[in-house]
KEKE-3310 file (N, C-alpha, C; in steps of 0.2 Angstrom, whole numbers, plus 5000, padded with zeros to 4 digits):
npx = (5196:5200:5191:5188:5175:5168:5159:5148:5156:5165:5181:5193:5206:5214:5229:5242:5238:5233:5221:5205:5191:5174:5174:5165:5166:5156:5152:5144:5142:5136:5123:5120:5123:5119:5124:5142:5155:5169:5171:5179:5182:5183:5180:5186:5187:5199:5211:5216:5228:5243:5244:5232:5225:5233:5227:5214:5215:5221:5211:5199:5204:5207:5195:5186:5193:5191:5178:5177:5184:5176:5166:5157:5148:5137:5122:5118:5105:5098:5088:5076:5069:5057:5046:5046:5055:5056:5064:5072:5074:5080:5093:5097:5098:5109:5120:5119:5122:5134:5141:5141:5148:5160:5160:5159:5147:5130:5120:5104:5091:5077:5063:5053:5040:5030:5022:5029:5042:5045:5040:5051:5062:5060:5060:5073:5078:5072:5079:5091:5105:5117:5124:5120:5108:5104:5100:5095:5095:5089:5087:5072:5070:5078:5078:5066:5056:5059:5054:5041:5033:5024:5027:5040:5043:5055:5073:5083:5096:5102:5098:5104:5119:5129:5136:5140:5140:5131:5125:5121:5109:5101:5085:5071:5059:5045:5035:5020:5020:5011:5010:5005:5018:5035:5045:5050:5046:5034:5026:5024:5015:5004:5001:4995:4984:4976:4975:4966:4961:4971:4983:4997:5009:5015:5028:5021:5014:5022:5035:5051:5047:5036:5036:5045:5037:5027:5032:5037:5025:5019:5030:5028:5015:5002:4988:4987:4979:4986:4991:4995:5005:5009:5023:5037:5038:5023:5018:5026:5022:5009:5011:5019:5008:4999:4989:4992:4999:5011:5029:5039:5054:5069:5084:5090:5081:5071:5080:5084:5070:5066:5077:5073:5062:5050:5043:5041:5054:5055:5063:5078:5078:5088:5102:5113:5117:5115:5131:5127:5116:5116:5110:5097:5089:5091:5078:5084:5091:5079:5072:5066:5074:5087:5082:5081:5081:5085:5092:5098:5105:5110:5120:5116:5119:5112:5113:5116:5123:5139:5152:5148:5156:5155:5146:5128:5125:5136:5133:5123:5129:5137:5140:5126:5130:5125:5112:5100:5097:5092)
npy = (4996:5011:5026:5043:5052:5068:5079:5082:5077:5064:5058:5051:5040:5035:5030:5017:5015:5004:4992:4996:4996:5005:5022:5036:5054:5065:5081:5090:5103:5109:5112:5103:5090:5077:5072:5064:5073:5068:5054:5038:5023:5004:4992:4978:4978:4979:4983:4998:5008:5019:5027:5031:5036:5048:5053:5055:5065:5076:5079:5082:5093:5102:5105:5109:5120:5128:5130:5138:5150:5155:5160:5176:5173:5177:5188:5190:5188:5196:5192:5203:5202:5210:5223:5235:5252:5254:5255:5243:5239:5248:5249:5236:5239:5247:5239:5230:5238:5242:5228:5225:5232:5228:5215:5215:5210:5212:5214:5210:5218:5210:5211:5203:5200:5199:5189:5193:5191:5178:5172:5177:5172:5159:5159:5158:5147:5137:5139:5136:5130:5137:5148:5159:5164:5176:5180:5193:5196:5198:5202:5200:5189:5180:5178:5181:5176:5162:5161:5165:5158:5143:5131:5135:5139:5136:5132:5144:5142:5129:5130:5140:5150:5161:5175:5189:5202:5216:5229:5236:5243:5255:5256:5268:5277:5285:5299:5305:5323:5330:5325:5326:5327:5327:5321:5306:5303:5311:5305:5293:5296:5303:5293:5282:5288:5289:5277:5270:5276:5277:5273:5262:5259:5247:5237:5226:5212:5204:5208:5217:5231:5230:5220:5228:5239:5232:5227:5237:5244:5234:5234:5247:5246:5247:5245:5246:5249:5239:5244:5235:5236:5233:5232:5244:5257:5261:5261:5271:5281:5284:5288:5300:5307:5307:5297:5287:5286:5281:5275:5261:5263:5258:5268:5272:5275:5283:5291:5301:5305:5312:5322:5328:5335:5329:5320:5316:5314:5305:5296:5288:5271:5262:5260:5268:5285:5289:5292:5299:5305:5314:5322:5316:5309:5295:5281:5273:5284:5292:5285:5271:5259:5249:5245:5240:5241:5233:5230:5220:5218:5206:5197:5182:5165:5149:5136:5124:5128:5127:5117:5101:5098:5105:5099:5098:5095:5100:5114:5117:5118:5129:5147:5158:5169:5182:5180:5178:5190:5202)
npz = (5112:5119:5125:5128:5137:5136:5142:5129:5118:5112:5113:5102:5100:5115:5117:5122:5136:5149:5149:5155:5167:5164:5170:5178:5180:5189:5190:5201:5203:5192:5181:5171:5176:5175:5165:5162:5168:5165:5158:5156:5148:5144:5134:5138:5150:5162:5171:5181:5173:5173:5163:5159:5172:5173:5162:5165:5177:5170:5162:5170:5175:5166:5159:5170:5174:5161:5161:5172:5169:5159:5164:5170:5155:5149:5151:5168:5181:5193:5206:5214:5228:5230:5227:5213:5216:5229:5245:5245:5232:5226:5232:5227:5215:5213:5217:5207:5196:5197:5199:5186:5180:5185:5181:5167:5162:5158:5173:5177:5184:5191:5197:5208:5218:5232:5244:5256:5250:5247:5237:5226:5231:5231:5217:5212:5220:5213:5200:5187:5193:5189:5193:5186:5189:5202:5220:5228:5244:5262:5278:5281:5271:5275:5288:5295:5288:5291:5303:5306:5298:5299:5291:5282:5265:5259:5264:5274:5275:5271:5256:5252:5247:5254:5245:5247:5259:5257:5262:5277:5287:5299:5304:5302:5312:5305:5301:5292:5286:5293:5306:5323:5333:5336:5342:5350:5364:5362:5351:5356:5367:5358:5350:5359:5365:5353:5346:5340:5328:5320:5308:5302:5290:5278:5267:5265:5272:5284:5280:5283:5286:5290:5301:5310:5314:5320:5331:5337:5341:5350:5359:5364:5369:5361:5349:5331:5317:5303:5287:5274:5259:5241:5240:5245:5238:5235:5248:5253:5246:5250:5264:5260:5255:5266:5267:5276:5293:5299:5297:5298:5292:5282:5283:5271:5262:5270:5277:5265:5261:5273:5273:5262:5266:5265:5274:5291:5301:5317:5325:5326:5324:5334:5343:5343:5336:5317:5308:5296:5298:5311:5319:5323:5334:5344:5347:5359:5366:5369:5379:5376:5379:5373:5361:5345:5328:5313:5295:5283:5268:5257:5245:5237:5232:5224:5234:5226:5217:5219:5225:5233:5244:5256:5268:5270:5283:5289:5286:5294:5306:5306:5309:5308:5301:5303:5300:5308:5314:5325)
capx = (5198:5199:5190:5187:5169:5170:5153:5144:5160:5170:5189:5196:5207:5219:5234:5247:5235:5231:5214:5202:5184:5172:5173:5162:5167:5151:5153:5138:5141:5134:5116:5120:5128:5116:5130:5147:5160:5174:5171:5184:5180:5185:5176:5188:5185:5203:5212:5218:5234:5245:5244:5224:5226:5235:5223:5209:5216:5223:5205:5196:5207:5205:5187:5185:5197:5187:5171:5177:5187:5172:5159:5150:5149:5131:5121:5116:5098:5098:5082:5076:5063:5052:5041:5052:5054:5055:5070:5075:5075:5085:5100:5098:5100:5116:5124:5118:5126:5142:5144:5139:5155:5166:5161:5157:5142:5125:5117:5098:5087:5071:5058:5048:5039:5025:5022:5035:5049:5044:5040:5057:5066:5058:5062:5080:5078:5071:5082:5095:5110:5123:5127:5117:5102:5107:5095:5096:5092:5087:5085:5067:5069:5082:5076:5060:5053:5060:5052:5035:5028:5024:5030:5042:5044:5063:5077:5089:5104:5103:5096:5108:5127:5130:5142:5144:5136:5132:5123:5118:5107:5096:5077:5069:5052:5044:5027:5017:5022:5006:5008:5006:5024:5040:5050:5048:5039:5027:5024:5021:5009:4998:4998:4993:4978:4973:4978:4960:4960:4978:4986:5004:5009:5022:5030:5018:5013:5028:5040:5053:5044:5029:5039:5049:5033:5022:5036:5038:5018:5020:5033:5025:5008:4997:4986:4986:4978:4990:4990:5001:5005:5013:5029:5037:5036:5017:5017:5030:5021:5004:5014:5019:5001:4996:4984:4994:5002:5018:5030:5046:5057:5076:5087:5093:5076:5069:5084:5082:5063:5066:5081:5069:5056:5043:5040:5045:5058:5055:5068:5081:5077:5095:5107:5118:5115:5120:5134:5123:5110:5118:5105:5092:5091:5087:5073:5087:5091:5074:5068:5065:5081:5088:5077:5085:5078:5091:5091:5104:5106:5115:5119:5115:5117:5109:5117:5119:5129:5145:5153:5145:5161:5153:5139:5122:5125:5140:5131:5119:5132:5141:5137:5123:5133:5120:5105:5096:5095:5091)
capy = (5003:5016:5032:5047:5056:5075:5083:5078:5075:5058:5059:5043:5036:5036:5024:5016:5013:4998:4992:4997:4997:5013:5026:5042:5058:5070:5088:5092:5112:5113:5110:5096:5086:5072:5069:5064:5078:5064:5046:5033:5016:5001:4985:4973:4979:4976:4986:5005:5011:5025:5034:5033:5040:5055:5057:5057:5070:5082:5081:5085:5100:5106:5106:5113:5128:5132:5133:5142:5156:5157:5164:5175:5173:5180:5192:5188:5190:5197:5193:5206:5200:5216:5228:5242:5258:5253:5255:5236:5239:5254:5246:5231:5242:5251:5235:5228:5243:5240:5221:5226:5237:5225:5208:5215:5206:5215:5212:5213:5217:5206:5211:5196:5202:5194:5185:5194:5189:5170:5171:5179:5168:5152:5159:5158:5140:5133:5141:5132:5131:5139:5155:5166:5168:5175:5183:5200:5193:5204:5199:5198:5183:5174:5175:5182:5170:5156:5160:5167:5154:5136:5128:5138:5136:5135:5133:5149:5140:5123:5132:5146:5151:5169:5178:5196:5206:5223:5235:5234:5249:5255:5257:5276:5278:5292:5299:5312:5329:5335:5321:5330:5326:5329:5317:5299:5304:5315:5301:5287:5300:5304:5285:5279:5292:5290:5271:5267:5280:5278:5268:5261:5256:5242:5234:5219:5209:5199:5211:5219:5236:5228:5219:5233:5244:5229:5225:5244:5244:5230:5237:5254:5244:5251:5241:5251:5244:5239:5244:5232:5237:5228:5236:5249:5262:5263:5264:5277:5288:5287:5292:5306:5310:5309:5292:5284:5289:5282:5269:5261:5261:5258:5274:5274:5280:5286:5298:5304:5309:5317:5327:5333:5338:5326:5317:5320:5310:5304:5293:5282:5263:5259:5261:5274:5288:5287:5299:5302:5310:5315:5326:5313:5305:5287:5278:5272:5290:5295:5282:5265:5257:5242:5243:5240:5237:5234:5226:5218:5216:5202:5193:5175:5161:5143:5130:5118:5132:5127:5110:5098:5096:5107:5095:5101:5095:5105:5121:5117:5119:5135:5153:5161:5175:5188:5181:5176:5197:5204)
capz = (5110:5124:5124:5134:5134:5140:5140:5123:5114:5112:5110:5103:5105:5120:5115:5126:5142:5150:5148:5162:5166:5164:5175:5176:5185:5188:5193:5205:5204:5186:5180:5167:5180:5174:5160:5167:5168:5163:5158:5153:5148:5139:5134:5140:5159:5166:5178:5179:5170:5176:5159:5161:5178:5171:5156:5168:5181:5167:5157:5173:5177:5160:5159:5175:5171:5154:5163:5177:5166:5155:5169:5166:5148:5147:5157:5175:5182:5201:5208:5221:5230:5231:5220:5211:5219:5236:5246:5244:5226:5225:5234:5223:5208:5215:5217:5200:5191:5199:5196:5178:5177:5186:5177:5161:5159:5161:5177:5176:5190:5190:5203:5209:5224:5235:5249:5259:5247:5247:5228:5223:5234:5226:5210:5213:5222:5207:5194:5185:5197:5186:5194:5181:5193:5210:5224:5232:5251:5266:5285:5279:5267:5276:5295:5298:5284:5293:5310:5307:5294:5302:5285:5276:5258:5258:5269:5272:5276:5266:5251:5248:5251:5254:5241:5249:5263:5252:5265:5283:5290:5304:5303:5306:5312:5301:5300:5288:5289:5298:5312:5329:5337:5334:5344:5351:5367:5360:5346:5360:5371:5354:5348:5366:5365:5347:5343:5337:5322:5317:5303:5300:5281:5276:5261:5264:5278:5284:5279:5288:5288:5294:5307:5314:5317:5324:5337:5341:5344:5355:5366:5369:5371:5357:5344:5328:5311:5298:5279:5269:5252:5237:5240:5249:5235:5236:5255:5255:5242:5253:5269:5259:5254:5271:5268:5282:5298:5301:5294:5299:5286:5279:5283:5266:5259:5275:5277:5259:5262:5278:5271:5257:5268:5261:5278:5298:5305:5324:5329:5323:5329:5334:5351:5342:5330:5311:5306:5291:5301:5318:5322:5324:5341:5344:5353:5365:5370:5371:5383:5374:5379:5371:5355:5340:5321:5307:5289:5281:5261:5254:5238:5238:5226:5226:5237:5221:5212:5223:5226:5238:5248:5263:5268:5273:5290:5291:5286:5299:5312:5304:5311:5303:5300:5303:5296:5313:5315:5333)
cpx = (5195:5197:5188:5180:5169:5164:5150:5149:5164:5175:5191:5202:5213:5223:5239:5244:5234:5224:5210:5195:5182:5172:5170:5164:5160:5153:5146:5137:5137:5127:5114:5124:5124:5121:5137:5152:5166:5172:5176:5181:5184:5182:5178:5188:5191:5205:5216:5226:5237:5243:5235:5222:5226:5231:5217:5209:5216:5215:5201:5198:5206:5199:5185:5187:5194:5182:5172:5179:5181:5165:5161:5152:5143:5128:5117:5109:5099:5092:5081:5069:5057:5050:5047:5050:5055:5063:5076:5077:5080:5091:5102:5101:5107:5121:5125:5123:5132:5146:5143:5146:5160:5167:5160:5153:5136:5122:5111:5094:5080:5068:5052:5046:5032:5026:5028:5040:5049:5044:5046:5062:5066:5061:5070:5082:5078:5074:5088:5102:5117:5127:5124:5110:5104:5101:5099:5092:5091:5087:5078:5066:5074:5083:5069:5057:5053:5057:5044:5030:5029:5029:5034:5044:5051:5067:5084:5095:5105:5102:5100:5116:5127:5137:5144:5137:5137:5130:5119:5116:5102:5089:5076:5061:5050:5037:5026:5019:5017:5005:5010:5011:5029:5047:5046:5043:5033:5023:5020:5014:5004:4997:4993:4984:4972:4974:4971:4958:4966:4980:4994:5004:5015:5022:5025:5017:5020:5035:5044:5052:5038:5031:5041:5043:5027:5026:5037:5031:5018:5024:5031:5018:5002:4995:4984:4985:4984:4988:4996:4999:5009:5018:5030:5035:5029:5016:5020:5025:5013:5005:5015:5012:4997:4990:4986:4998:5008:5021:5038:5050:5066:5078:5089:5087:5073:5073:5083:5076:5063:5072:5078:5062:5050:5040:5043:5048:5058:5060:5072:5081:5084:5098:5110:5115:5120:5124:5131:5118:5111:5114:5098:5092:5087:5083:5076:5087:5085:5068:5067:5072:5081:5084:5080:5081:5084:5089:5097:5103:5112:5114:5120:5115:5115:5116:5121:5123:5136:5146:5150:5151:5159:5145:5134:5122:5130:5137:5127:5122:5137:5136:5133:5125:5128:5113:5099:5093:5094:5082)
cpy = (5007:5023:5036:5050:5064:5079:5079:5075:5069:5058:5051:5044:5038:5030:5025:5016:5006:4998:4993:4999:5004:5016:5032:5046:5063:5076:5091:5099:5113:5109:5103:5092:5078:5068:5069:5070:5074:5057:5043:5026:5011:4994:4980:4973:4976:4981:4993:5004:5017:5030:5036:5038:5047:5058:5059:5063:5077:5083:5084:5092:5105:5108:5110:5121:5131:5134:5139:5149:5158:5161:5171:5177:5176:5184:5188:5191:5189:5198:5197:5204:5206:5219:5234:5247:5259:5253:5249:5236:5244:5252:5242:5233:5244:5245:5230:5232:5242:5234:5221:5228:5232:5218:5209:5212:5210:5212:5214:5212:5214:5206:5207:5198:5199:5190:5186:5192:5182:5169:5173:5174:5161:5152:5157:5150:5136:5135:5136:5134:5133:5144:5160:5168:5168:5180:5188:5199:5200:5199:5197:5191:5179:5174:5177:5177:5164:5155:5162:5162:5147:5131:5132:5135:5134:5135:5138:5147:5134:5125:5135:5146:5159:5170:5184:5199:5213:5228:5233:5242:5248:5256:5264:5274:5286:5293:5304:5316:5332:5330:5325:5328:5327:5325:5311:5300:5307:5310:5295:5290:5301:5296:5282:5282:5291:5283:5269:5270:5281:5272:5268:5258:5251:5240:5228:5216:5203:5202:5213:5226:5235:5226:5223:5237:5238:5228:5233:5245:5240:5231:5243:5252:5247:5245:5246:5247:5245:5239:5240:5234:5231:5231:5241:5256:5265:5265:5271:5283:5289:5290:5300:5310:5311:5303:5288:5287:5290:5275:5267:5258:5263:5265:5276:5277:5285:5295:5303:5309:5314:5323:5332:5335:5336:5323:5319:5313:5309:5303:5288:5275:5260:5261:5268:5278:5287:5293:5302:5306:5310:5319:5323:5309:5297:5286:5276:5277:5293:5290:5275:5261:5250:5240:5245:5238:5238:5230:5227:5216:5212:5198:5185:5171:5154:5139:5126:5122:5130:5119:5108:5096:5098:5102:5099:5101:5100:5113:5122:5120:5125:5141:5154:5166:5182:5187:5180:5185:5196:5203)
cpz = (5116:5121:5129:5132:5140:5139:5135:5118:5116:5109:5108:5098:5110:5119:5121:5134:5142:5150:5155:5160:5165:5170:5174:5182:5184:5193:5195:5205:5197:5185:5176:5170:5180:5168:5165:5164:5163:5163:5154:5152:5143:5140:5137:5148:5162:5171:5175:5176:5173:5170:5159:5166:5177:5167:5161:5172:5176:5164:5162:5176:5170:5159:5164:5175:5166:5156:5168:5174:5161:5158:5169:5158:5144:5152:5163:5178:5190:5202:5215:5222:5234:5225:5220:5214:5225:5238:5245:5237:5224:5226:5230:5217:5208:5215:5210:5195:5191:5197:5189:5175:5179:5182:5169:5157:5162:5167:5176:5182:5188:5197:5203:5217:5225:5240:5254:5257:5246:5239:5225:5225:5230:5220:5209:5215:5217:5201:5193:5189:5193:5186:5189:5185:5200:5214:5227:5239:5255:5273:5285:5277:5270:5283:5297:5295:5288:5300:5310:5303:5297:5296:5280:5270:5255:5265:5269:5272:5272:5259:5247:5250:5249:5250:5244:5254:5259:5258:5273:5285:5294:5301:5306:5306:5309:5300:5294:5291:5293:5305:5317:5335:5333:5336:5347:5358:5367:5355:5352:5364:5365:5352:5355:5365:5358:5342:5338:5328:5318:5312:5301:5294:5283:5269:5260:5270:5278:5283:5284:5289:5291:5300:5312:5317:5322:5331:5341:5345:5349:5361:5369:5371:5369:5351:5338:5320:5307:5292:5276:5262:5248:5235:5244:5246:5236:5244:5256:5252:5246:5259:5268:5258:5260:5272:5274:5287:5299:5298:5299:5294:5286:5280:5277:5261:5264:5276:5271:5260:5266:5276:5265:5260:5267:5268:5286:5302:5314:5328:5324:5328:5331:5342:5349:5336:5325:5310:5300:5293:5309:5322:5326:5329:5340:5349:5359:5370:5372:5375:5382:5373:5376:5365:5350:5334:5317:5301:5288:5273:5260:5248:5239:5231:5228:5229:5231:5216:5216:5225:5234:5243:5256:5264:5271:5281:5294:5291:5291:5306:5312:5308:5305:5300:5298:5302:5303:5315:5325:5334)
residu = (MET:LEU:PHE:VAL:GLU:LEU:GLY:ASN:ARG:ARG:LEU:GLN:PRO:LEU:ARG:HIS:ALA:HIS:HIS:LEU:GLU:ARG:ILE:GLU:VAL:HIS:ASP:SER:ARG:TRP:ALA:ASP:ASN:ALA:ARG:PRO:LEU:VAL:ALA:ILE:ALA:ASP:THR:ALA:GLY:LYS:ARG:TRP:GLY:GLU:ALA:ALA:ARG:LYS:ALA:LEU:VAL:ASN:LEU:ILE:LEU:LEU:HIS:GLN:SER:ALA:ARG:ALA:GLN:ALA:TYR:PRO:SER:ARG:PRO:ILE:THR:MET:VAL:VAL:ALA:ALA:ALA:ALA:GLY:GLY:SER:PHE:ASP:VAL:ILE:GLY:ARG:ILE:LEU:ALA:ALA:ARG:MET:SER:GLU:ILE:LEU:GLY:GLN:GLN:VAL:ILE:VAL:GLU:ASN:THR:SER:GLY:ALA:ALA:GLY:ILE:ILE:GLY:VAL:ASN:ARG:VAL:VAL:ASN:ALA:ALA:PRO:ASP:GLY:TYR:THR:LEU:LEU:PHE:GLY:SER:ILE:GLY:THR:HIS:ALA:TYR:ASN:GLN:THR:ILE:TYR:LYS:LYS:PRO:ARG:TYR:ASP:ALA:ILE:VAL:ASP:PHE:THR:PRO:VAL:ALA:LEU:PHE:ALA:GLU:GLN:PRO:MET:MET:LEU:ILE:THR:ARG:LYS:THR:PHE:PRO:ALA:SER:ASN:PHE:PRO:GLU:PHE:VAL:ASN:TYR:VAL:LYS:LYS:ASN:SER:ALA:LYS:LEU:GLN:PHE:GLY:SER:ALA:GLY:ALA:GLY:THR:THR:THR:HIS:LEU:GLY:CYS:ALA:LEU:LEU:ASN:ALA:VAL:ILE:GLY:VAL:THR:VAL:THR:HIS:VAL:PRO:TYR:ARG:GLY:GLY:GLY:PRO:ALA:VAL:ASN:ASP:LEU:ILE:GLY:GLY:GLN:ILE:ASP:TYR:MET:CYS:LEU:ASN:MET:GLY:ILE:ALA:GLY:THR:LEU:SER:MET:GLY:ASN:GLN:ILE:LYS:ALA:ILE:ALA:MET:LEU:SER:ARG:SER:ARG:SER:PRO:LEU:MET:PRO:ASP:LEU:ALA:THR:VAL:HIS:GLU:GLN:GLY:LEU:THR:ASP:PHE:GLU:ARG:ARG:ASP:MET:GLU:ARG:LEU:LEU:SER:SER:GLU:LYS:CYS:VAL:PRO:ARG:GLY:ARG:GLN:LYS:ALA:GLN:ARG:ARG:ASN:GLU:PRO:SER:ASN:GLY:TYR:SER:GLY:ASN)
# end
């Protein structure tokens, strides 16, 4: 007797087909791929028949189509690898809200911070590869973390598939309102004379906000105490309150703070001015040529969520699509 197994269901019988050996077809895109997508078998174990071939193909197509049309059938979790309240979190929530409208299912933001985003990234790497746990990643999670750690806990290329580039923005050099400098040359002059008593803040060690200012300090030749916070929100609050002296922050939040007269904007860390803040000069035009710090926000899924037709070796040879950064 010939039977067909589809998921957990066994359908009997398929008549008028030649006897054939059991064959299983697994779909590696889904978490339950330990079970066959489709299996056809017969205890007699003879040869394939044309009817059985057609039945197998039709069942595969029907099953895949049904599963594809069902997505998303429940809420999706978007892991934001940063603390709530920071610029990265705000941008992620804007994307999640719009995705909820388009998909007709709620996209829930889950803030999983710590270790420069590594904890949040691994939350997605280790989640069921069913498309319901996505990562809102950045140049920090998918470029910096791959280079500053001797043994990275994940592979930014092999473990993930990019879904969409959502935002690209320059960083800004900002200070507390009472900082005694109003432009970049004045900032450099003051920091060089007072570096021992100054502090710059960041969203945490190894984050974009940390490495942006660390590189700037190295280029201008100063050593300033770094104060890492558990997220960009607390760091910004202390900058507004005057507990730290300066930060390198994404324009999305820094620009809003500057327009609200809560902090002082010193320079755009880019080669060209932003059309959103055309009056703020860049470090490039203020003497620090060819210096640029930018951030990119992307939505990513686990590599295991997609067909394995694109082999890992091929992925290694593909362009990085902006992950490497400057």
